[in-house]
Every structure is written in C-alpha cells, then in structure tokens.
DRENPA-3360 file (N, C-alpha, C; in nm, 2 decimals, always signed):
BEGIN
1 = MTFGEQPA = +19.85/+31.22/+11.81/+19.77/+31.34/+11.84/+19.63/+31.29/+11.89 ~ +19.59/+31.33/+12.01/+19.46/+31.29/+12.06/+19.35/+31.37/+12.00 ~ +19.23/+31.31/+12.01/+19.11/+31.38/+11.95/+19.10/+31.52/+12.01 ~ +19.08/+31.61/+11.92/+19.05/+31.75/+11.96/+19.18/+31.83/+11.98 ~ +19.29/+31.77/+11.97/+19.42/+31.84/+11.98/+19.45/+31.90/+11.84 ~ +19.50/+32.02/+11.85/+19.53/+32.09/+11.72/+19.66/+32.03/+11.66 ~ +19.67/+32.04/+11.52/+19.79/+31.99/+11.46/+19.91/+32.09/+11.50 ~ +20.03/+32.03/+11.49/+20.14/+32.11/+11.54/+20.16/+32.24/+11.47;
9 = YLRVAGDL = +20.14/+32.25/+11.34/+20.15/+32.37/+11.26/+20.06/+32.48/+11.31 ~ +19.94/+32.44/+11.35/+19.85/+32.54/+11.40/+19.88/+32.59/+11.55 ~ +19.94/+32.50/+11.62/+19.99/+32.54/+11.76/+20.11/+32.64/+11.74 ~ +20.20/+32.61/+11.65/+20.32/+32.70/+11.63/+20.26/+32.83/+11.57 ~ +20.18/+32.83/+11.47/+20.11/+32.95/+11.42/+20.04/+33.03/+11.53 ~ +19.97/+32.96/+11.62/+19.90/+33.03/+11.72/+20.00/+33.10/+11.82 ~ +20.11/+33.03/+11.85/+20.21/+33.10/+11.94/+20.27/+33.22/+11.88 ~ +20.31/+33.21/+11.75/+20.37/+33.32/+11.68/+20.26/+33.43/+11.66;
17 = RKKIADGL = +20.14/+33.40/+11.64/+20.03/+33.50/+11.63/+20.02/+33.58/+11.76 ~ +20.03/+33.50/+11.87/+20.02/+33.57/+12.00/+20.14/+33.66/+12.03 ~ +20.26/+33.62/+11.98/+20.38/+33.71/+12.00/+20.36/+33.83/+11.91 ~ +20.30/+33.82/+11.79/+20.28/+33.94/+11.71/+20.17/+34.03/+11.78 ~ +20.07/+33.97/+11.83/+19.96/+34.05/+11.90/+20.01/+34.12/+12.02 ~ +20.10/+34.05/+12.10/+20.15/+34.10/+12.22/+20.27/+34.20/+12.20 ~ +20.31/+34.22/+12.08/+20.42/+34.31/+12.05/+20.55/+34.25/+12.06 ~ +20.56/+34.13/+12.09/+20.70/+34.06/+12.10/+20.77/+34.05/+11.97;
25 = LPPHTRLP = +20.68/+34.05/+11.86/+20.73/+34.05/+11.73/+20.66/+34.17/+11.66 ~ +20.72/+34.29/+11.68/+20.66/+34.41/+11.62/+20.66/+34.42/+11.47 ~ +20.58/+34.51/+11.41/+20.59/+34.53/+11.27/+20.72/+34.55/+11.21 ~ +20.75/+34.49/+11.10/+20.88/+34.50/+11.03/+20.99/+34.42/+11.09 ~ +20.96/+34.33/+11.19/+21.05/+34.24/+11.25/+21.05/+34.12/+11.17 ~ +21.17/+34.06/+11.15/+21.18/+33.93/+11.07/+21.13/+33.82/+11.16 ~ +21.05/+33.74/+11.11/+21.00/+33.62/+11.17/+21.12/+33.52/+11.19 ~ +21.12/+33.45/+11.29/+21.23/+33.35/+11.31/+21.23/+33.26/+11.18;
33 = SQARIREE = +21.36/+33.22/+11.15/+21.37/+33.13/+11.03/+21.31/+33.00/+11.05 ~ +21.30/+32.93/+10.94/+21.24/+32.79/+10.94/+21.32/+32.71/+11.04 ~ +21.45/+32.71/+11.03/+21.54/+32.64/+11.12/+21.53/+32.68/+11.26 ~ +21.51/+32.80/+11.29/+21.49/+32.85/+11.43/+21.36/+32.80/+11.49 ~ +21.25/+32.81/+11.40/+21.12/+32.76/+11.45/+21.13/+32.61/+11.47 ~ +21.19/+32.54/+11.39/+21.21/+32.39/+11.40/+21.28/+32.36/+11.53 ~ +21.39/+32.44/+11.56/+21.46/+32.42/+11.68/+21.39/+32.46/+11.81 ~ +21.33/+32.58/+11.80/+21.26/+32.63/+11.92/+21.13/+32.55/+11.96;
41 = YGVSDTVA = +21.06/+32.50/+11.86/+20.93/+32.43/+11.89/+20.95/+32.28/+11.88 ~ +21.07/+32.23/+11.84/+21.09/+32.09/+11.82/+21.00/+32.02/+11.72 ~ +20.99/+32.09/+11.60/+20.90/+32.04/+11.49/+20.98/+32.03/+11.37 ~ +20.92/+31.96/+11.26/+20.98/+31.94/+11.14/+20.98/+32.07/+11.05 ~ +21.06/+32.07/+10.94/+21.06/+32.18/+10.85/+20.92/+32.20/+10.79 ~ +20.85/+32.09/+10.76/+20.72/+32.10/+10.71/+20.62/+32.17/+10.80 ~ +20.63/+32.14/+10.92/+20.54/+32.21/+11.02/+20.58/+32.36/+11.03 ~ +20.71/+32.39/+11.03/+20.75/+32.53/+11.04/+20.70/+32.61/+10.92;
49 = LEARKVLM = +20.71/+32.55/+10.80/+20.67/+32.61/+10.68/+20.52/+32.63/+10.68 ~ +20.44/+32.53/+10.72/+20.30/+32.54/+10.72/+20.25/+32.65/+10.82 ~ +20.32/+32.66/+10.93/+20.28/+32.76/+11.03/+20.30/+32.90/+10.97 ~ +20.41/+32.92/+10.90/+20.44/+33.05/+10.83/+20.33/+33.08/+10.72 ~ +20.29/+32.97/+10.65/+20.19/+32.99/+10.54/+20.06/+33.03/+10.61 ~ +20.02/+32.98/+10.73/+19.90/+33.02/+10.80/+19.90/+33.17/+10.83 ~ +20.02/+33.22/+10.88/+20.03/+33.36/+10.92/+20.02/+33.45/+10.79 ~ +20.08/+33.39/+10.68/+20.07/+33.47/+10.56/+19.93/+33.48/+10.51;
57 = AEGLVEGR = +19.86/+33.37/+10.52/+19.72/+33.37/+10.47/+19.63/+33.46/+10.55 ~ +19.67/+33.48/+10.68/+19.59/+33.57/+10.77/+19.64/+33.71/+10.75 ~ +19.74/+33.74/+10.67/+19.78/+33.87/+10.64/+19.87/+33.93/+10.76 ~ +19.92/+33.85/+10.85/+20.00/+33.90/+10.96/+20.15/+33.91/+10.92 ~ +20.19/+33.83/+10.82/+20.33/+33.85/+10.78/+20.34/+33.84/+10.63 ~ +20.45/+33.89/+10.58/+20.47/+33.88/+10.43/+20.61/+33.83/+10.40 ~ +20.62/+33.76/+10.30/+20.75/+33.70/+10.25/+20.82/+33.80/+10.16 ~ +20.95/+33.82/+10.18/+21.03/+33.91/+10.09/+21.13/+33.81/+10.03;
65 = SGSGTYVR = +21.13/+33.80/+9.90/+21.22/+33.71/+9.83/+21.36/+33.74/+9.86 ~ +21.43/+33.63/+9.90/+21.57/+33.63/+9.94/+21.60/+33.70/+10.07 ~ +21.50/+33.75/+10.14/+21.52/+33.82/+10.26/+21.46/+33.75/+10.39 ~ +21.35/+33.69/+10.37/+21.28/+33.63/+10.48/+21.14/+33.66/+10.49 ~ +21.08/+33.64/+10.60/+20.94/+33.67/+10.63/+20.93/+33.77/+10.74 ~ +20.85/+33.87/+10.72/+20.85/+33.99/+10.81/+20.70/+34.01/+10.86 ~ +20.69/+34.06/+10.98/+20.56/+34.10/+11.04/+20.51/+34.22/+10.97 ~ +20.39/+34.22/+10.92/+20.33/+34.33/+10.85/+20.28/+34.43/+10.95;
73 = ERPVPRRV = +20.28/+34.56/+10.91/+20.22/+34.67/+10.99/+20.07/+34.65/+10.98 ~ +20.00/+34.65/+11.09/+19.86/+34.65/+11.09/+19.80/+34.79/+11.10 ~ +19.71/+34.82/+11.00/+19.65/+34.95/+11.00/+19.56/+34.96/+11.12 ~ +19.54/+35.08/+11.17/+19.45/+35.11/+11.28/+19.31/+35.12/+11.23 ~ +19.22/+35.04/+11.27/+19.08/+35.05/+11.22/+19.02/+35.19/+11.26 ~ +18.94/+35.24/+11.17/+18.87/+35.37/+11.20/+18.73/+35.35/+11.14 ~ +18.64/+35.42/+11.21/+18.50/+35.41/+11.16/+18.48/+35.50/+11.04 ~ +18.41/+35.44/+10.95/+18.37/+35.51/+10.82/+18.22/+35.53/+10.82;
81 = ARSGYRPT = +18.18/+35.66/+10.80/+18.03/+35.68/+10.80/+17.98/+35.63/+10.67 ~ +17.87/+35.55/+10.69/+17.80/+35.50/+10.57/+17.67/+35.56/+10.54 ~ +17.63/+35.57/+10.42/+17.49/+35.61/+10.39/+17.43/+35.52/+10.29 ~ +17.31/+35.49/+10.31/+17.24/+35.40/+10.22/+17.21/+35.46/+10.08 ~ +17.22/+35.60/+10.08/+17.19/+35.67/+9.96/+17.31/+35.68/+9.87 ~ +17.29/+35.65/+9.75/+17.40/+35.67/+9.65/+17.34/+35.72/+9.52 ~ +17.37/+35.83/+9.48/+17.32/+35.89/+9.36/+17.36/+35.79/+9.24 ~ +17.28/+35.79/+9.13/+17.31/+35.70/+9.02/+17.46/+35.71/+8.98;
89 = GGATPFRQ = +17.52/+35.59/+8.98/+17.67/+35.59/+8.95/+17.75/+35.62/+9.06 ~ +17.70/+35.66/+9.18/+17.78/+35.69/+9.30/+17.85/+35.57/+9.35 ~ +17.96/+35.60/+9.41/+18.04/+35.49/+9.47/+18.02/+35.48/+9.63 ~ +18.05/+35.36/+9.68/+18.05/+35.35/+9.82/+18.15/+35.44/+9.89 ~ +18.13/+35.47/+10.02/+18.23/+35.55/+10.09/+18.37/+35.49/+10.08 ~ +18.38/+35.36/+10.08/+18.52/+35.30/+10.06/+18.58/+35.33/+9.93 ~ +18.50/+35.32/+9.82/+18.55/+35.34/+9.69/+18.58/+35.49/+9.67 ~ +18.50/+35.58/+9.73/+18.52/+35.72/+9.73/+18.66/+35.75/+9.79;
97 = EQADGDAH = +18.68/+35.69/+9.91/+18.81/+35.71/+9.98/+18.93/+35.66/+9.90 ~ +18.90/+35.54/+9.83/+19.01/+35.49/+9.75/+19.05/+35.57/+9.62 ~ +18.96/+35.65/+9.58/+18.98/+35.73/+9.46/+19.09/+35.83/+9.50 ~ +19.12/+35.86/+9.62/+19.23/+35.95/+9.66/+19.36/+35.87/+9.63 ~ +19.45/+35.93/+9.56/+19.57/+35.86/+9.52/+19.66/+35.81/+9.63 ~ +19.65/+35.87/+9.75/+19.73/+35.84/+9.87/+19.67/+35.72/+9.95 ~ +19.55/+35.68/+9.92/+19.48/+35.57/+9.99/+19.50/+35.44/+9.93 ~ +19.54/+35.35/+10.02/+19.56/+35.20/+9.97/+19.49/+35.11/+10.07;
105 = GTWESRSE = +19.37/+35.07/+10.04/+19.29/+34.99/+10.14/+19.25/+34.86/+10.09 ~ +19.23/+34.78/+10.19/+19.17/+34.65/+10.17/+19.06/+34.63/+10.27 ~ +18.99/+34.51/+10.27/+18.89/+34.49/+10.37/+18.89/+34.35/+10.41 ~ +18.84/+34.33/+10.53/+18.82/+34.20/+10.59/+18.68/+34.18/+10.63 ~ +18.62/+34.06/+10.62/+18.48/+34.05/+10.67/+18.47/+33.92/+10.76 ~ +18.38/+33.92/+10.84/+18.35/+33.80/+10.93/+18.20/+33.78/+10.94 ~ +18.15/+33.66/+10.91/+18.01/+33.64/+10.92/+17.98/+33.54/+11.02 ~ +17.87/+33.55/+11.09/+17.83/+33.45/+11.19/+17.68/+33.46/+11.21;
113 = QAEASVAV = +17.62/+33.35/+11.24/+17.47/+33.35/+11.27/+17.44/+33.42/+11.40 ~ +17.33/+33.49/+11.40/+17.29/+33.55/+11.53/+17.14/+33.56/+11.53 ~ +17.08/+33.59/+11.65/+16.94/+33.61/+11.66/+16.90/+33.75/+11.62 ~ +16.80/+33.77/+11.54/+16.76/+33.90/+11.50/+16.71/+33.98/+11.61 ~ +16.76/+34.10/+11.62/+16.71/+34.19/+11.72/+16.57/+34.24/+11.68 ~ +16.50/+34.32/+11.76/+16.37/+34.37/+11.72/+16.39/+34.46/+11.60 ~ +16.49/+34.55/+11.60/+16.51/+34.65/+11.49/+16.54/+34.57/+11.36 ~ +16.63/+34.47/+11.36/+16.67/+34.40/+11.25/+16.55/+34.31/+11.20;
121 = AERLAIKP = +16.47/+34.25/+11.29/+16.36/+34.17/+11.25/+16.25/+34.26/+11.18 ~ +16.24/+34.38/+11.23/+16.14/+34.48/+11.16/+16.19/+34.51/+11.02 ~ +16.32/+34.54/+11.01/+16.37/+34.58/+10.88/+16.36/+34.47/+10.78 ~ +16.38/+34.34/+10.82/+16.38/+34.23/+10.73/+16.24/+34.16/+10.72 ~ +16.15/+34.21/+10.80/+16.01/+34.15/+10.80/+16.01/+34.00/+10.85 ~ +16.08/+33.98/+10.95/+16.09/+33.85/+11.01/+16.06/+33.86/+11.16 ~ +16.05/+33.75/+11.23/+16.02/+33.76/+11.38/+16.15/+33.79/+11.45 ~ +16.14/+33.86/+11.57/+16.26/+33.88/+11.65/+16.30/+33.74/+11.70;
129 = GDRVMCTR = +16.43/+33.72/+11.70/+16.48/+33.59/+11.75/+16.51/+33.49/+11.64 ~ +16.46/+33.52/+11.52/+16.49/+33.43/+11.40/+16.64/+33.44/+11.38 ~ +16.69/+33.33/+11.32/+16.84/+33.32/+11.29/+16.86/+33.41/+11.17 ~ +16.96/+33.49/+11.17/+17.01/+33.57/+11.06/+17.16/+33.56/+11.05 ~ +17.21/+33.60/+10.93/+17.36/+33.60/+10.91/+17.40/+33.74/+10.93 ~ +17.49/+33.77/+11.02/+17.55/+33.90/+11.05/+17.69/+33.91/+11.00 ~ +17.72/+34.00/+10.91/+17.85/+34.02/+10.85/+17.91/+34.15/+10.89 ~ +18.03/+34.15/+10.95/+18.09/+34.27/+10.99/+18.21/+34.30/+10.90;
137 = YVF = +18.23/+34.42/+10.85/+18.33/+34.45/+10.76/+18.43/+34.55/+10.82 ~ +18.56/+34.52/+10.80/+18.66/+34.62/+10.84/+18.73/+34.66/+10.72 ~ +18.72/+34.79/+10.68/+18.78/+34.84/+10.56/+18.91/+34.90/+10.59;
% end
C-alpha cells in the first residue's frame, strides 16, 4: 500500500456506501455475503468483514442473526423548529416529539471548525473571523 492510499476495507466500504447512496442497494436489500464481497473485490474474509463493520457503525446496514446484513431504511430529514425558551422542567422539541408513542428517533451530529460570522461573533462576544466550533444536529 502506497502512502496516502486507503486500506482495502475502507475502499470496499466506500464502494458499498456509494451503491447504497445511488440506490443500487435499496433499503431492506441484503448486502452481498462475505464470500461474495471477497470474490467481487478480490479481498480476504477479514477485509470483507471489516468493510461490513464500517457500514454498520455508520448506521447504513444492520445485521440480522442467522439471516445476513441488510440495508437500513434512511429516515427523511425534516426541519424541527427550535426555541431557546423552555419553561422550568420543559423538554427540548426533540424530547417533546419523542414523548409521542409512535415516534422513534435518534440523532447524528457533525462538528467542524469555522470562522465566526458577524452574528455569531456578536452573540459569543468574540471578533468576527475567530475560530469557533460549529456543530450541526440531525434529529
């Protein structure tokens, strides 16, 4: 492996991820077996297993005991109105929505450094352009 090249299991996981994103492996479809992945990509059983583990960790697939690994259905993100005001003991909008018996939610977050905009700098009492951590949540 040359410097900067991805390990084989990440390349296999990336290709399967792309197939899922492109709809070639739609929700509820069985992921190719470990033997099939090994044969198709010319990799070892360990590489095939690690690639499936990556996709499971990302929440794209789920293992079903004795049945195989299947592509998970991805919920369609929708905007949730937020309010900074919460009466004493009040719950976040996410928790309020989850109180409904039919709702089953999770969340994902992604953080990255960014330059503070004028509005953010004013709110945080810092200079515009200062580095801040920006976290986006998908509930």
